[in-house]
N, CA, C and O atoms as a Tripos MOL2 file, in Angstrom:
@<TRIPOS>MOLECULE
protein
  292   291    73     0     0
PROTEIN
NO_CHARGES

@<TRIPOS>ATOM
      1 N          17.7170   50.6820   17.8840 N.3       1 MET1
      2 CA         18.7670   49.7480   18.2560 C.3       1 MET1
      3 C          18.4520   49.2060   19.6560 C.2       1 MET1
      4 O          18.0200   49.9520   20.5340 O.2       1 MET1
      5 N          18.6660   47.9480   19.8460 N.am      2 SER2
      6 CA         18.3990   47.3170   21.1330 C.3       2 SER2
      7 C          19.5780   47.4930   22.0830 C.2       2 SER2
      8 O          20.6650   47.9050   21.6760 O.2       2 SER2
      9 N          19.3480   47.1760   23.3430 N.am      3 LEU3
     10 CA         20.4210   47.2340   24.3330 C.3       3 LEU3
     11 C          21.5600   46.3050   23.9410 C.2       3 LEU3
     12 O          22.7290   46.6810   24.0340 O.2       3 LEU3
     13 N          21.2290   45.0990   23.5060 N.am      4 SER4
     14 CA         22.2790   44.1440   23.1370 C.3       4 SER4
     15 C          23.1220   44.6680   21.9780 C.2       4 SER4
     16 O          24.3430   44.5110   21.9780 O.2       4 SER4
     17 N          22.4820   45.2850   20.9970 N.am      5 GLU5
     18 CA         23.2120   45.8610   19.8600 C.3       5 GLU5
     19 C          24.0690   47.0440   20.2990 C.2       5 GLU5
     20 O          25.1840   47.2280   19.8120 O.2       5 GLU5
     21 N          23.5400   47.8400   21.2190 N.am      6 SER6
     22 CA         24.2880   48.9980   21.7190 C.3       6 SER6
     23 C          25.5480   48.5640   22.4550 C.2       6 SER6
     24 O          26.6040   49.1770   22.2970 O.2       6 SER6
     25 N          25.4410   47.5080   23.2600 N.am      7 ILE7
     26 CA         26.6010   47.0050   23.9900 C.3       7 ILE7
     27 C          27.6400   46.4470   23.0160 C.2       7 ILE7
     28 O          28.8380   46.6880   23.1660 O.2       7 ILE7
     29 N          27.1720   45.7050   22.0250 N.am      8 LYS8
     30 CA         28.1000   45.1510   21.0400 C.3       8 LYS8
     31 C          28.7780   46.2670   20.2520 C.2       8 LYS8
     32 O          29.9820   46.2040   20.0000 O.2       8 LYS8
     33 N          28.0160   47.2840   19.8650 N.am      9 ASN9
     34 CA         28.5870   48.4280   19.1440 C.3       9 ASN9
     35 C          29.6590   49.1190   19.9670 C.2       9 ASN9
     36 O          30.7120   49.4830   19.4410 O.2       9 ASN9
     37 N          29.3950   49.3040   21.2700 N.am     10 MET10
     38 CA         30.3680   49.9350   22.1530 C.3      10 MET10
     39 C          31.6510   49.1170   22.1710 C.2      10 MET10
     40 O          32.7460   49.6730   22.0780 O.2      10 MET10
     41 N          31.5230   47.8100   22.2900 N.am     11 ARG11
     42 CA         32.6980   46.9350   22.3210 C.3      11 ARG11
     43 C          33.4740   47.0100   21.0040 C.2      11 ARG11
     44 O          34.7030   47.0840   21.0020 O.2      11 ARG11
     45 N          32.7520   46.9920   19.8990 N.am     12 MET12
     46 CA         33.4090   47.0360   18.5980 C.3      12 MET12
     47 C          34.1270   48.3780   18.3820 C.2      12 MET12
     48 O          35.2240   48.4080   17.8250 O.2      12 MET12
     49 N          33.5150   49.4820   18.8180 N.am     13 LYS13
     50 CA         34.1630   50.7920   18.6840 C.3      13 LYS13
     51 C          35.4320   50.8610   19.5200 C.2      13 LYS13
     52 O          36.3800   51.5620   19.1640 O.2      13 LYS13
     53 N          35.4490   50.1300   20.6340 N.am     14 ALA14
     54 CA         36.6390   50.0990   21.4910 C.3      14 ALA14
     55 C          37.6790   49.1110   20.9660 C.2      14 ALA14
     56 O          38.7780   49.0110   21.5120 O.2      14 ALA14
     57 N          37.3280   48.3780   19.9020 N.am     15 LEU15
     58 CA         38.2170   47.3810   19.2900 C.3      15 LEU15
     59 C          38.6370   46.3010   20.2890 C.2      15 LEU15
     60 O          39.8050   45.9150   20.3520 O.2      15 LEU15
     61 N          37.6690   45.8220   21.0630 N.am     16 LEU16
     62 CA         37.9430   44.8090   22.0770 C.3      16 LEU16
     63 C          37.1940   43.5190   21.7720 C.2      16 LEU16
     64 O          36.1260   43.5310   21.1600 O.2      16 LEU16
     65 N          37.7700   42.4160   22.2080 N.am     17 SER17
     66 CA         37.0600   41.1370   22.1620 C.3      17 SER17
     67 C          36.1040   41.0920   23.3550 C.2      17 SER17
     68 O          36.1760   41.9350   24.2490 O.2      17 SER17
     69 N          35.2270   40.1210   23.3620 N.am     18 GLN18
     70 CA         34.3350   39.9580   24.5100 C.3      18 GLN18
     71 C          35.1520   39.7230   25.7750 C.2      18 GLN18
     72 O          34.8100   40.2390   26.8390 O.2      18 GLN18
     73 N          36.2150   38.9580   25.6680 N.am     19 GLU19
     74 CA         37.0610   38.6640   26.8270 C.3      19 GLU19
     75 C          37.7320   39.9260   27.3560 C.2      19 GLU19
     76 O          37.8110   40.1290   28.5680 O.2      19 GLU19
     77 N          38.2130   40.7700   26.4520 N.am     20 GLU20
     78 CA         38.8860   42.0050   26.8650 C.3      20 GLU20
     79 C          37.9150   42.9720   27.5320 C.2      20 GLU20
     80 O          38.2500   43.5980   28.5380 O.2      20 GLU20
     81 N          36.7080   43.0960   26.9710 N.am     21 LEU21
     82 CA         35.7060   43.9710   27.5880 C.3      21 LEU21
     83 C          35.2940   43.4160   28.9450 C.2      21 LEU21
     84 O          35.1070   44.1740   29.8970 O.2      21 LEU21
     85 N          35.1530   42.1010   29.0340 N.am     22 ALA22
     86 CA         34.7790   41.4760   30.3040 C.3      22 ALA22
     87 C          35.8010   41.8190   31.3820 C.2      22 ALA22
     88 O          35.4350   42.1580   32.5080 O.2      22 ALA22
     89 N          37.0660   41.7300   31.0390 N.am     23 LYS23
     90 CA         38.1240   42.0410   32.0010 C.3      23 LYS23
     91 C          38.0510   43.5050   32.4210 C.2      23 LYS23
     92 O          38.1980   43.8220   33.6010 O.2      23 LYS23
     93 N          37.8250   44.3910   31.4660 N.am     24 ALA24
     94 CA         37.7390   45.8220   31.7550 C.3      24 ALA24
     95 C          36.5560   46.1550   32.6670 C.2      24 ALA24
     96 O          36.6270   47.0830   33.4720 O.2      24 ALA24
     97 N          35.4630   45.3870   32.5330 N.am     25 LEU25
     98 CA         34.2550   45.6610   33.3140 C.3      25 LEU25
     99 C          34.1580   44.8180   34.5810 C.2      25 LEU25
    100 O          33.2670   45.0300   35.4030 O.2      25 LEU25
    101 N          35.0700   43.8630   34.7410 N.am     26 GLY26
    102 CA         35.0390   43.0160   35.9250 C.3      26 GLY26
    103 C          33.9350   41.9760   35.9210 C.2      26 GLY26
    104 O          33.3940   41.6220   36.9690 O.2      26 GLY26
    105 N          33.6020   41.4860   34.7200 N.am     27 VAL27
    106 CA         32.6030   40.4130   34.5850 C.3      27 VAL27
    107 C          33.2180   39.2970   33.7400 C.2      27 VAL27
    108 O          34.3350   39.4290   33.2420 O.2      27 VAL27
    109 N          32.4860   38.2060   33.5860 N.am     28 SER28
    110 CA         32.9970   37.1020   32.7720 C.3      28 SER28
    111 C          32.6990   37.3460   31.2920 C.2      28 SER28
    112 O          31.8080   38.1190   30.9390 O.2      28 SER28
    113 N          33.4620   36.6730   30.4440 N.am     29 ALA29
    114 CA         33.2200   36.7590   29.0040 C.3      29 ALA29
    115 C          31.8310   36.2160   28.6650 C.2      29 ALA29
    116 O          31.1720   36.7060   27.7480 O.2      29 ALA29
    117 N          31.3980   35.2100   29.4050 N.am     30 GLY30
    118 CA         30.0610   34.6610   29.1950 C.3      30 GLY30
    119 C          28.9800   35.6900   29.4710 C.2      30 GLY30
    120 O          27.9460   35.7050   28.8030 O.2      30 GLY30
    121 N          29.2150   36.5460   30.4490 N.am     31 THR31
    122 CA         28.2580   37.6160   30.7590 C.3      31 THR31
    123 C          28.1550   38.5780   29.5890 C.2      31 THR31
    124 O          27.0520   38.9670   29.2050 O.2      31 THR31
    125 N          29.2890   38.9690   29.0170 N.am     32 ILE32
    126 CA         29.2800   39.8600   27.8480 C.3      32 ILE32
    127 C          28.5230   39.1940   26.7030 C.2      32 ILE32
    128 O          27.7200   39.8400   26.0310 O.2      32 ILE32
    129 N          28.7740   37.9190   26.4820 N.am     33 ASN33
    130 CA         28.0960   37.1790   25.4220 C.3      33 ASN33
    131 C          26.5820   37.1870   25.6440 C.2      33 ASN33
    132 O          25.8200   37.4120   24.7040 O.2      33 ASN33
    133 N          26.1490   36.9460   26.8690 N.am     34 ARG34
    134 CA         24.7000   36.9490   27.1620 C.3      34 ARG34
    135 C          24.0970   38.3270   26.9640 C.2      34 ARG34
    136 O          22.9730   38.4420   26.4760 O.2      34 ARG34
    137 N          24.8300   39.3880   27.3380 N.am     35 TRP35
    138 CA         24.3340   40.7520   27.1080 C.3      35 TRP35
    139 C          24.1830   41.0090   25.6240 C.2      35 TRP35
    140 O          23.1650   41.5430   25.1830 O.2      35 TRP35
    141 N          25.1940   40.6330   24.8450 N.am     36 GLU36
    142 CA         25.1870   40.9190   23.4070 C.3      36 GLU36
    143 C          24.1520   40.0970   22.6490 C.2      36 GLU36
    144 O          23.7330   40.4870   21.5590 O.2      36 GLU36
    145 N          23.7420   38.9840   23.2010 N.am     37 HIS37
    146 CA         22.7200   38.1620   22.5510 C.3      37 HIS37
    147 C          21.3330   38.3830   23.1560 C.2      37 HIS37
    148 O          20.3780   37.6950   22.7940 O.2      37 HIS37
    149 N          21.2250   39.3390   24.0730 N.am     38 GLY38
    150 CA         19.9380   39.7090   24.6440 C.3      38 GLY38
    151 C          19.3660   38.6960   25.6190 C.2      38 GLY38
    152 O          18.1730   38.7370   25.9230 O.2      38 GLY38
    153 N          20.1920   37.7940   26.1110 N.am     39 LYS39
    154 CA         19.7040   36.7720   27.0480 C.3      39 LYS39
    155 C          19.5990   37.3080   28.4640 C.2      39 LYS39
    156 O          18.7280   36.8920   29.2290 O.2      39 LYS39
    157 N          20.4880   38.2320   28.8160 N.am     40 THR40
    158 CA         20.4310   38.9130   30.1060 C.3      40 THR40
    159 C          20.7710   40.3770   29.8800 C.2      40 THR40
    160 O          21.2060   40.7740   28.7990 O.2      40 THR40
    161 N          20.5620   41.1730   30.9300 N.am     41 LYS41
    162 CA         20.8560   42.5990   30.8640 C.3      41 LYS41
    163 C          21.7840   42.9660   32.0160 C.2      41 LYS41
    164 O          21.7480   42.3240   33.0660 O.2      41 LYS41
    165 N          22.6090   43.9850   31.8320 N.am     42 PRO42
    166 CA         23.4870   44.4170   32.9210 C.3      42 PRO42
    167 C          22.6830   44.8850   34.1290 C.2      42 PRO42
    168 O          21.6200   45.4860   33.9740 O.2      42 PRO42
    169 N          23.1880   44.6110   35.3290 N.am     43 ASN43
    170 CA         22.5510   45.1390   36.5260 C.3      43 ASN43
    171 C          23.0600   46.5630   36.7580 C.2      43 ASN43
    172 O          23.8740   47.0670   35.9840 O.2      43 ASN43
    173 N          22.5850   47.2030   37.8100 N.am     44 ILE44
    174 CA         22.9470   48.6020   38.0500 C.3      44 ILE44
    175 C          24.4440   48.7690   38.2730 C.2      44 ILE44
    176 O          25.0290   49.7540   37.8210 O.2      44 ILE44
    177 N          25.0620   47.8370   38.9500 N.am     45 SER45
    178 CA         26.5080   47.8960   39.1870 C.3      45 SER45
    179 C          27.2710   47.8000   37.8700 C.2      45 SER45
    180 O          28.2210   48.5490   37.6450 O.2      45 SER45
    181 N          26.8610   46.8890   37.0090 N.am     46 ALA46
    182 CA         27.5040   46.7460   35.7030 C.3      46 ALA46
    183 C          27.2990   47.9990   34.8550 C.2      46 ALA46
    184 O          28.1930   48.4040   34.1130 O.2      46 ALA46
    185 N          26.1240   48.6080   34.9650 N.am     47 MET47
    186 CA         25.8670   49.8350   34.2020 C.3      47 MET47
    187 C          26.7960   50.9600   34.6530 C.2      47 MET47
    188 O          27.2470   51.7570   33.8300 O.2      47 MET47
    189 N          27.0830   51.0300   35.9340 N.am     48 LYS48
    190 CA         28.0260   52.0340   36.4270 C.3      48 LYS48
    191 C          29.4130   51.7830   35.8480 C.2      48 LYS48
    192 O          30.1180   52.7240   35.4820 O.2      48 LYS48
    193 N          29.8000   50.5180   35.7670 N.am     49 ASN49
    194 CA         31.0990   50.1700   35.1840 C.3      49 ASN49
    195 C          31.1400   50.4760   33.6900 C.2      49 ASN49
    196 O          32.1600   50.9290   33.1710 O.2      49 ASN49
    197 N          30.0240   50.2270   32.9990 N.am     50 ILE50
    198 CA         29.9450   50.5390   31.5670 C.3      50 ILE50
    199 C          30.0530   52.0490   31.3600 C.2      50 ILE50
    200 O          30.7490   52.5100   30.4560 O.2      50 ILE50
    201 N          29.3640   52.8080   32.1990 N.am     51 ARG51
    202 CA         29.4240   54.2770   32.0900 C.3      51 ARG51
    203 C          30.8650   54.7660   32.2820 C.2      51 ARG51
    204 O          31.3450   55.6050   31.5210 O.2      51 ARG51
    205 N          31.5450   54.2410   33.2950 N.am     52 ALA52
    206 CA         32.9320   54.6360   33.5520 C.3      52 ALA52
    207 C          33.8320   54.2290   32.3870 C.2      52 ALA52
    208 O          34.7030   54.9970   31.9790 O.2      52 ALA52
    209 N          33.6260   53.0270   31.8520 N.am     53 PHE53
    210 CA         34.4120   52.5530   30.7070 C.3      53 PHE53
    211 C          34.2120   53.4760   29.5120 C.2      53 PHE53
    212 O          35.1770   53.8500   28.8450 O.2      53 PHE53
    213 N          32.9750   53.8420   29.2420 N.am     54 CYS54
    214 CA         32.6900   54.7330   28.1120 C.3      54 CYS54
    215 C          33.3570   56.0920   28.3120 C.2      54 CYS54
    216 O          33.9150   56.6540   27.3690 O.2      54 CYS54
    217 N          33.3030   56.6190   29.5270 N.am     55 ALA55
    218 CA         33.9190   57.9170   29.8080 C.3      55 ALA55
    219 C          35.4310   57.8520   29.6200 C.2      55 ALA55
    220 O          36.0260   58.7660   29.0490 O.2      55 ALA55
    221 N          36.0460   56.7890   30.0910 N.am     56 GLN56
    222 CA         37.4990   56.6380   29.9900 C.3      56 GLN56
    223 C          37.9620   56.4630   28.5480 C.2      56 GLN56
    224 O          39.0790   56.8420   28.1960 O.2      56 GLN56
    225 N          37.1020   55.8900   27.7220 N.am     57 ASN57
    226 CA         37.4830   55.5840   26.3380 C.3      57 ASN57
    227 C          36.8000   56.4770   25.3120 C.2      57 ASN57
    228 O          36.8260   56.1900   24.1150 O.2      57 ASN57
    229 N          36.1860   57.5650   25.7870 N.am     58 ASP58
    230 CA         35.5300   58.5390   24.9120 C.3      58 ASP58
    231 C          34.5140   57.8710   23.9790 C.2      58 ASP58
    232 O          34.4810   58.1270   22.7760 O.2      58 ASP58
    233 N          33.6900   57.0080   24.5760 N.am     59 LEU59
    234 CA         32.6440   56.3090   23.8270 C.3      59 LEU59
    235 C          31.2820   56.8190   24.2790 C.2      59 LEU59
    236 O          31.1240   57.1760   25.4460 O.2      59 LEU59
    237 N          30.2970   56.8630   23.3910 N.am     60 PRO60
    238 CA         28.9640   57.3180   23.7940 C.3      60 PRO60
    239 C          28.2830   56.3210   24.7330 C.2      60 PRO60
    240 O          28.3180   55.1120   24.5090 O.2      60 PRO60
    241 N          27.6730   56.8480   25.7750 N.am     61 TYR61
    242 CA         26.9880   56.0130   26.7660 C.3      61 TYR61
    243 C          25.4750   56.2160   26.7290 C.2      61 TYR61
    244 O          24.7280   55.3310   27.1460 O.2      61 TYR61
    245 N          25.0150   57.3580   26.2400 N.am     62 GLU62
    246 CA         23.6100   57.7330   26.3390 C.3      62 GLU62
    247 C          22.6680   56.7050   25.7230 C.2      62 GLU62
    248 O          21.6160   56.4100   26.2920 O.2      62 GLU62
    249 N          23.0350   56.1600   24.5690 N.am     63 LYS63
    250 CA         22.1630   55.1780   23.8920 C.3      63 LYS63
    251 C          22.0500   53.9030   24.7210 C.2      63 LYS63
    252 O          20.9640   53.3350   24.8410 O.2      63 LYS63
    253 N          23.1460   53.4610   25.2840 N.am     64 ILE64
    254 CA         23.1160   52.2580   26.1300 C.3      64 ILE64
    255 C          22.2110   52.5050   27.3230 C.2      64 ILE64
    256 O          21.3750   51.6680   27.6660 O.2      64 ILE64
    257 N          22.3830   53.6580   27.9510 N.am     65 GLU65
    258 CA         21.5660   53.9840   29.1280 C.3      65 GLU65
    259 C          20.0840   54.0640   28.7760 C.2      65 GLU65
    260 O          19.2470   53.5150   29.4930 O.2      65 GLU65
    261 N          19.7550   54.7390   27.6840 N.am     66 SER66
    262 CA         18.3390   54.8770   27.3230 C.3      66 SER66
    263 C          17.7100   53.5300   26.9850 C.2      66 SER66
    264 O          16.5610   53.2750   27.3430 O.2      66 SER66
    265 N          18.4620   52.6620   26.2920 N.am     67 GLU67
    266 CA         17.9480   51.3200   25.9830 C.3      67 GLU67
    267 C          17.7800   50.5030   27.2640 C.2      67 GLU67
    268 O          16.7980   49.7750   27.4060 O.2      67 GLU67
    269 N          18.7200   50.6150   28.1880 N.am     68 TRP68
    270 CA         18.6330   49.8870   29.4650 C.3      68 TRP68
    271 C          17.4190   50.3480   30.2530 C.2      68 TRP68
    272 O          16.6830   49.5300   30.8050 O.2      68 TRP68
    273 N          17.2060   51.6710   30.3080 N.am     69 LEU69
    274 CA         16.0520   52.2120   31.0430 C.3      69 LEU69
    275 C          14.7450   51.8010   30.3750 C.2      69 LEU69
    276 O          13.7690   51.4990   31.0620 O.2      69 LEU69
    277 N          14.7140   51.7870   29.0460 N.am     70 LYS70
    278 CA         13.5160   51.3900   28.3310 C.3      70 LYS70
    279 C          13.1760   49.9280   28.6390 C.2      70 LYS70
    280 O          12.0050   49.5820   28.7950 O.2      70 LYS70
    281 N          14.1940   49.0780   28.7260 N.am     71 ASP71
    282 CA         13.9740   47.6700   29.0430 C.3      71 ASP71
    283 C          13.4700   47.4770   30.4720 C.2      71 ASP71
    284 O          12.8130   46.4810   30.7730 O.2      71 ASP71
    285 N          13.7800   48.4380   31.3600 N.am     72 LYS72
    286 CA         13.3760   48.3280   32.7540 C.3      72 LYS72
    287 C          11.9090   48.6740   32.9580 C.2      72 LYS72
    288 O          11.3230   48.3160   33.9800 O.2      72 LYS72
    289 N          11.3060   49.3740   31.9860 N.am     73 GLU73
    290 CA          9.8970   49.7980   32.1100 C.3      73 GLU73
    291 C           8.9440   48.6440   31.9400 C.2      73 GLU73
    292 O           7.7300   48.8290   32.0150 O.2      73 GLU73
@<TRIPOS>BOND
     1     1     2 1
     2     2     3 1
     3     3     4 2
     4     3     5 am
     5     5     6 1
     6     6     7 1
     7     7     8 2
     8     7     9 am
     9     9    10 1
    10    10    11 1
    11    11    12 2
    12    11    13 am
    13    13    14 1
    14    14    15 1
    15    15    16 2
    16    15    17 am
    17    17    18 1
    18    18    19 1
    19    19    20 2
    20    19    21 am
    21    21    22 1
    22    22    23 1
    23    23    24 2
    24    23    25 am
    25    25    26 1
    26    26    27 1
    27    27    28 2
    28    27    29 am
    29    29    30 1
    30    30    31 1
    31    31    32 2
    32    31    33 am
    33    33    34 1
    34    34    35 1
    35    35    36 2
    36    35    37 am
    37    37    38 1
    38    38    39 1
    39    39    40 2
    40    39    41 am
    41    41    42 1
    42    42    43 1
    43    43    44 2
    44    43    45 am
    45    45    46 1
    46    46    47 1
    47    47    48 2
    48    47    49 am
    49    49    50 1
    50    50    51 1
    51    51    52 2
    52    51    53 am
    53    53    54 1
    54    54    55 1
    55    55    56 2
    56    55    57 am
    57    57    58 1
    58    58    59 1
    59    59    60 2
    60    59    61 am
    61    61    62 1
    62    62    63 1
    63    63    64 2
    64    63    65 am
    65    65    66 1
    66    66    67 1
    67    67    68 2
    68    67    69 am
    69    69    70 1
    70    70    71 1
    71    71    72 2
    72    71    73 am
    73    73    74 1
    74    74    75 1
    75    75    76 2
    76    75    77 am
    77    77    78 1
    78    78    79 1
    79    79    80 2
    80    79    81 am
    81    81    82 1
    82    82    83 1
    83    83    84 2
    84    83    85 am
    85    85    86 1
    86    86    87 1
    87    87    88 2
    88    87    89 am
    89    89    90 1
    90    90    91 1
    91    91    92 2
    92    91    93 am
    93    93    94 1
    94    94    95 1
    95    95    96 2
    96    95    97 am
    97    97    98 1
    98    98    99 1
    99    99   100 2
   100    99   101 am
   101   101   102 1
   102   102   103 1
   103   103   104 2
   104   103   105 am
   105   105   106 1
   106   106   107 1
   107   107   108 2
   108   107   109 am
   109   109   110 1
   110   110   111 1
   111   111   112 2
   112   111   113 am
   113   113   114 1
   114   114   115 1
   115   115   116 2
   116   115   117 am
   117   117   118 1
   118   118   119 1
   119   119   120 2
   120   119   121 am
   121   121   122 1
   122   122   123 1
   123   123   124 2
   124   123   125 am
   125   125   126 1
   126   126   127 1
   127   127   128 2
   128   127   129 am
   129   129   130 1
   130   130   131 1
   131   131   132 2
   132   131   133 am
   133   133   134 1
   134   134   135 1
   135   135   136 2
   136   135   137 am
   137   137   138 1
   138   138   139 1
   139   139   140 2
   140   139   141 am
   141   141   142 1
   142   142   143 1
   143   143   144 2
   144   143   145 am
   145   145   146 1
   146   146   147 1
   147   147   148 2
   148   147   149 am
   149   149   150 1
   150   150   151 1
   151   151   152 2
   152   151   153 am
   153   153   154 1
   154   154   155 1
   155   155   156 2
   156   155   157 am
   157   157   158 1
   158   158   159 1
   159   159   160 2
   160   159   161 am
   161   161   162 1
   162   162   163 1
   163   163   164 2
   164   163   165 am
   165   165   166 1
   166   166   167 1
   167   167   168 2
   168   167   169 am
   169   169   170 1
   170   170   171 1
   171   171   172 2
   172   171   173 am
   173   173   174 1
   174   174   175 1
   175   175   176 2
   176   175   177 am
   177   177   178 1
   178   178   179 1
   179   179   180 2
   180   179   181 am
   181   181   182 1
   182   182   183 1
   183   183   184 2
   184   183   185 am
   185   185   186 1
   186   186   187 1
   187   187   188 2
   188   187   189 am
   189   189   190 1
   190   190   191 1
   191   191   192 2
   192   191   193 am
   193   193   194 1
   194   194   195 1
   195   195   196 2
   196   195   197 am
   197   197   198 1
   198   198   199 1
   199   199   200 2
   200   199   201 am
   201   201   202 1
   202   202   203 1
   203   203   204 2
   204   203   205 am
   205   205   206 1
   206   206   207 1
   207   207   208 2
   208   207   209 am
   209   209   210 1
   210   210   211 1
   211   211   212 2
   212   211   213 am
   213   213   214 1
   214   214   215 1
   215   215   216 2
   216   215   217 am
   217   217   218 1
   218   218   219 1
   219   219   220 2
   220   219   221 am
   221   221   222 1
   222   222   223 1
   223   223   224 2
   224   223   225 am
   225   225   226 1
   226   226   227 1
   227   227   228 2
   228   227   229 am
   229   229   230 1
   230   230   231 1
   231   231   232 2
   232   231   233 am
   233   233   234 1
   234   234   235 1
   235   235   236 2
   236   235   237 am
   237   237   238 1
   238   238   239 1
   239   239   240 2
   240   239   241 am
   241   241   242 1
   242   242   243 1
   243   243   244 2
   244   243   245 am
   245   245   246 1
   246   246   247 1
   247   247   248 2
   248   247   249 am
   249   249   250 1
   250   250   251 1
   251   251   252 2
   252   251   253 am
   253   253   254 1
   254   254   255 1
   255   255   256 2
   256   255   257 am
   257   257   258 1
   258   258   259 1
   259   259   260 2
   260   259   261 am
   261   261   262 1
   262   262   263 1
   263   263   264 2
   264   263   265 am
   265   265   266 1
   266   266   267 1
   267   267   268 2
   268   267   269 am
   269   269   270 1
   270   270   271 1
   271   271   272 2
   272   271   273 am
   273   273   274 1
   274   274   275 1
   275   275   276 2
   276   275   277 am
   277   277   278 1
   278   278   279 1
   279   279   280 2
   280   279   281 am
   281   281   282 1
   282   282   283 1
   283   283   284 2
   284   283   285 am
   285   285   286 1
   286   286   287 1
   287   287   288 2
   288   287   289 am
   289   289   290 1
   290   290   291 1
   291   291   292 2
@<TRIPOS>SUBSTRUCTURE
     1 MET1         2 RESIDUE 1 A MET
     2 SER2         6 RESIDUE 1 A SER
     3 LEU3        10 RESIDUE 1 A LEU
     4 SER4        14 RESIDUE 1 A SER
     5 GLU5        18 RESIDUE 1 A GLU
     6 SER6        22 RESIDUE 1 A SER
     7 ILE7        26 RESIDUE 1 A ILE
     8 LYS8        30 RESIDUE 1 A LYS
     9 ASN9        34 RESIDUE 1 A ASN
    10 MET10       38 RESIDUE 1 A MET
    11 ARG11       42 RESIDUE 1 A ARG
    12 MET12       46 RESIDUE 1 A MET
    13 LYS13       50 RESIDUE 1 A LYS
    14 ALA14       54 RESIDUE 1 A ALA
    15 LEU15       58 RESIDUE 1 A LEU
    16 LEU16       62 RESIDUE 1 A LEU
    17 SER17       66 RESIDUE 1 A SER
    18 GLN18       70 RESIDUE 1 A GLN
    19 GLU19       74 RESIDUE 1 A GLU
    20 GLU20       78 RESIDUE 1 A GLU
    21 LEU21       82 RESIDUE 1 A LEU
    22 ALA22       86 RESIDUE 1 A ALA
    23 LYS23       90 RESIDUE 1 A LYS
    24 ALA24       94 RESIDUE 1 A ALA
    25 LEU25       98 RESIDUE 1 A LEU
    26 GLY26      102 RESIDUE 1 A GLY
    27 VAL27      106 RESIDUE 1 A VAL
    28 SER28      110 RESIDUE 1 A SER
    29 ALA29      114 RESIDUE 1 A ALA
    30 GLY30      118 RESIDUE 1 A GLY
    31 THR31      122 RESIDUE 1 A THR
    32 ILE32      126 RESIDUE 1 A ILE
    33 ASN33      130 RESIDUE 1 A ASN
    34 ARG34      134 RESIDUE 1 A ARG
    35 TRP35      138 RESIDUE 1 A TRP
    36 GLU36      142 RESIDUE 1 A GLU
    37 HIS37      146 RESIDUE 1 A HIS
    38 GLY38      150 RESIDUE 1 A GLY
    39 LYS39      154 RESIDUE 1 A LYS
    40 THR40      158 RESIDUE 1 A THR
    41 LYS41      162 RESIDUE 1 A LYS
    42 PRO42      166 RESIDUE 1 A PRO
    43 ASN43      170 RESIDUE 1 A ASN
    44 ILE44      174 RESIDUE 1 A ILE
    45 SER45      178 RESIDUE 1 A SER
    46 ALA46      182 RESIDUE 1 A ALA
    47 MET47      186 RESIDUE 1 A MET
    48 LYS48      190 RESIDUE 1 A LYS
    49 ASN49      194 RESIDUE 1 A ASN
    50 ILE50      198 RESIDUE 1 A ILE
    51 ARG51      202 RESIDUE 1 A ARG
    52 ALA52      206 RESIDUE 1 A ALA
    53 PHE53      210 RESIDUE 1 A PHE
    54 CYS54      214 RESIDUE 1 A CYS
    55 ALA55      218 RESIDUE 1 A ALA
    56 GLN56      222 RESIDUE 1 A GLN
    57 ASN57      226 RESIDUE 1 A ASN
    58 ASP58      230 RESIDUE 1 A ASP
    59 LEU59      234 RESIDUE 1 A LEU
    60 PRO60      238 RESIDUE 1 A PRO
    61 TYR61      242 RESIDUE 1 A TYR
    62 GLU62      246 RESIDUE 1 A GLU
    63 LYS63      250 RESIDUE 1 A LYS
    64 ILE64      254 RESIDUE 1 A ILE
    65 GLU65      258 RESIDUE 1 A GLU
    66 SER66      262 RESIDUE 1 A SER
    67 GLU67      266 RESIDUE 1 A GLU
    68 TRP68      270 RESIDUE 1 A TRP
    69 LEU69      274 RESIDUE 1 A LEU
    70 LYS70      278 RESIDUE 1 A LYS
    71 ASP71      282 RESIDUE 1 A ASP
    72 LYS72      286 RESIDUE 1 A LYS
    73 GLU73      290 RESIDUE 1 A GLU
């Protein structure tokens, strides 16, 4: 699974729209859309927010992190 698919899966498991997830993470809906379509990747600050969001909502974070790290190599 790619990073973009992992982010979309996380959002879908949380039952949120792109706009709702964007608000929760403090980014724009367009940013979420670009992440989910693989056009851009979250920066380190966004990854910290994603990790906190996953922890607060009992969602798995490890796959997102491993895909993000793999993309950084």
